[in-house]
Residue frames relative to the residue before (quaternion, step in Angstrom):
aa qw qx qy qz dx dy dz
M 1.0000 0.0000 0.0000 0.0000 0.00 0.00 0.00
V 0.1043 -0.7684 0.6305 0.0345 3.51 -1.08 0.84
K 0.2480 -0.7607 0.5812 0.1481 3.55 -0.96 0.87
L 0.2090 -0.7768 0.5886 0.0802 3.54 -0.92 1.03
F 0.2385 -0.7299 0.6198 0.1619 3.54 -1.13 0.64
V 0.1092 -0.7859 0.6085 0.0161 3.56 -0.82 1.09
R 0.0090 0.7950 -0.6058 0.0293 3.58 -0.85 0.95
G 0.7023 0.4597 -0.3424 0.4222 3.54 -1.29 0.42
L 0.3915 0.7427 -0.4702 0.2722 3.58 1.24 0.29
P 0.5152 -0.6335 0.4747 0.3285 3.60 -1.11 0.65
P 0.6310 -0.5815 0.3538 0.3722 3.65 -1.08 0.63
A 0.6871 0.4857 -0.2928 0.4542 3.62 1.10 -0.50
T 0.3643 0.7516 -0.4787 0.2707 3.60 1.25 0.15
T 0.1442 -0.7767 0.6091 0.0708 3.56 -1.02 0.90
E 0.6466 -0.4923 0.4018 0.4220 3.61 -1.27 0.30
S 0.6630 0.5423 -0.2943 0.4239 3.53 1.00 -0.89
S 0.6791 0.4788 -0.2867 0.4767 3.56 0.93 -0.91
L 0.6674 0.4880 -0.3052 0.4726 3.60 0.99 -0.78
S 0.6150 0.5412 -0.3336 0.4665 3.59 1.07 -0.70
T 0.6524 0.5140 -0.2983 0.4703 3.55 1.00 -0.90
L 0.6420 0.5248 -0.3161 0.4610 3.58 1.00 -0.82
F 0.7501 0.4035 -0.2330 0.4693 3.60 0.79 -0.95
S 0.5974 0.5732 -0.3736 0.4182 3.62 1.14 -0.46
E 0.4848 0.6351 -0.4395 0.4105 3.61 1.26 -0.07
Y 0.7537 0.3838 -0.1962 0.4960 3.56 1.15 -0.58
G 0.7720 -0.2550 0.1412 0.5648 3.64 1.30 -0.04
K 0.7049 -0.4665 0.3263 0.4230 3.50 -1.31 -0.06
V 0.2622 -0.7424 0.5998 0.1428 3.55 -0.93 0.96
F 0.2534 -0.8005 0.5310 0.1145 3.56 -0.61 1.19
D 0.7914 -0.0231 0.0497 0.6088 3.56 0.99 -0.79
L 0.0203 0.7926 -0.6077 0.0449 3.55 -1.07 0.76
E 0.0320 0.8053 -0.5894 0.0557 3.57 -0.87 0.93
V 0.1680 -0.7661 0.6172 0.0626 3.52 -0.66 1.20
S 0.3501 -0.7325 0.5431 0.2145 3.58 -0.80 1.03
R 0.1005 -0.8241 0.5574 0.0035 3.54 -0.79 1.11
D 0.5438 -0.5857 0.4991 0.3350 3.53 -1.26 0.62
L 0.5375 -0.6681 0.4262 0.2884 3.54 -0.85 1.04
F 0.7785 0.3722 -0.2000 0.4640 3.58 0.85 -0.86
S 0.7601 0.3658 -0.2288 0.4858 3.61 0.83 -0.84
G 0.3750 -0.7333 0.4829 0.2974 3.58 1.13 -0.56
Q 0.5210 0.6323 -0.4329 0.3759 3.60 1.17 0.05
A 0.6034 -0.5505 0.4290 0.3858 3.56 -1.21 0.54
R 0.3982 -0.7261 0.5177 0.2148 3.57 -1.06 0.85
G 0.6717 -0.5369 0.3014 0.4119 3.55 1.20 0.07
F 0.7843 0.2293 -0.1658 0.5521 3.56 1.24 -0.02
A 0.0400 -0.7874 0.6151 0.0034 3.56 -1.26 0.49
T 0.2875 -0.6994 0.6125 0.2303 3.57 -1.35 0.20
V 0.0843 -0.7692 0.6330 0.0221 3.52 -1.15 0.81
E 0.1876 -0.7871 0.5818 0.0822 3.53 -0.93 0.93
M 0.0824 0.7866 -0.5987 0.1264 3.58 -0.80 1.16
E 0.6259 -0.4787 0.4304 0.4402 3.56 -1.34 0.04
G 0.7024 -0.5310 0.3062 0.3619 3.55 -1.19 0.71
H 0.7329 0.4160 -0.2567 0.4732 3.61 0.66 -1.08
E 0.6342 0.5162 -0.3239 0.4759 3.58 1.09 -0.70
A 0.6391 0.5294 -0.3233 0.4547 3.60 1.03 -0.78
R 0.6523 0.5132 -0.3095 0.4641 3.54 1.03 -0.74
A 0.6352 0.5156 -0.3103 0.4842 3.54 1.14 -0.70
A 0.6315 0.5150 -0.3190 0.4839 3.58 1.11 -0.71
I 0.6256 0.5311 -0.3427 0.4573 3.59 0.96 -0.74
A 0.6673 0.5082 -0.2742 0.4704 3.57 0.96 -1.07
G 0.7508 0.4333 -0.2311 0.4419 3.58 0.91 -0.86
L 0.7836 0.3717 -0.1614 0.4709 3.61 1.06 -0.78
D 0.5737 0.6067 -0.4080 0.3692 3.61 1.05 -0.55
G 0.8116 0.2084 -0.1820 0.5146 3.53 -0.73 1.10
R 0.5021 0.6643 -0.4198 0.3612 3.61 1.25 -0.05
D 0.4328 -0.6882 0.5276 0.2464 3.56 -1.19 0.76
I 0.0136 0.7763 -0.6291 0.0377 3.59 -0.83 1.06
E 0.8436 -0.1087 0.0285 0.5250 3.56 -0.64 1.17
G 0.7470 -0.4281 0.2149 0.4610 3.56 0.93 0.91
K 0.6814 0.4199 -0.2811 0.5295 3.61 1.29 0.06
T 0.3854 -0.6968 0.5544 0.2421 3.56 -1.06 0.76
I 0.1743 -0.7802 0.5909 0.1086 3.57 -0.84 0.98
Y 0.2202 -0.7551 0.6086 0.1047 3.51 -1.23 0.65
V 0.0949 -0.7938 0.6007 -0.0063 3.54 -0.81 1.07
A 0.1366 0.7694 -0.6100 0.1313 3.60 -0.90 1.03
L 0.6353 -0.4954 0.4102 0.4274 3.51 -1.32 0.16
D 0.4399 -0.6879 0.5145 0.2620 3.56 -0.99 0.84
K 0.2723 -0.7881 0.5337 0.1410 3.59 -0.65 1.09
G 0.4790 -0.6791 0.4351 0.3465 3.58 1.28 -0.13
P 0.7049 -0.4334 0.3362 0.4496 3.52 -1.29 -0.05
K 0.5400 -0.5853 0.4798 0.3682 3.59 -1.16 0.56
T 0.1614 -0.7780 0.6003 0.0917 3.49 -1.03 0.85
G 0.6488 0.5061 -0.3822 0.4206 3.54 -1.25 0.25
R 0.5479 -0.6554 0.4360 0.2830 3.47 -1.28 0.24
G 0.4813 -0.6644 0.4447 0.3594 3.54 1.25 -0.30
R 0.7238 -0.4102 0.3238 0.4506 3.55 -1.27 -0.29
R 0.2390 -0.7342 0.6119 0.1713 3.47 -1.26 0.45
């Protein structure tokens, strides 16, 4: 399994629409759209979990694509920053 990070999503993005978009490239195992706590609108980013080769195909096909007037960017999720940083 590979987790993808998607940014640049329009505020009206739904889990259903994003799942449909990514399922063109393979099976979507998990998907989470980050939402504003008060308005419920998408905050502009999401994570999608897919198989490795399907995830690479999704990156190649969707990175830089125009969705509802906004350009989305798709890349491998690097996860939270670890370590303590500089001292």
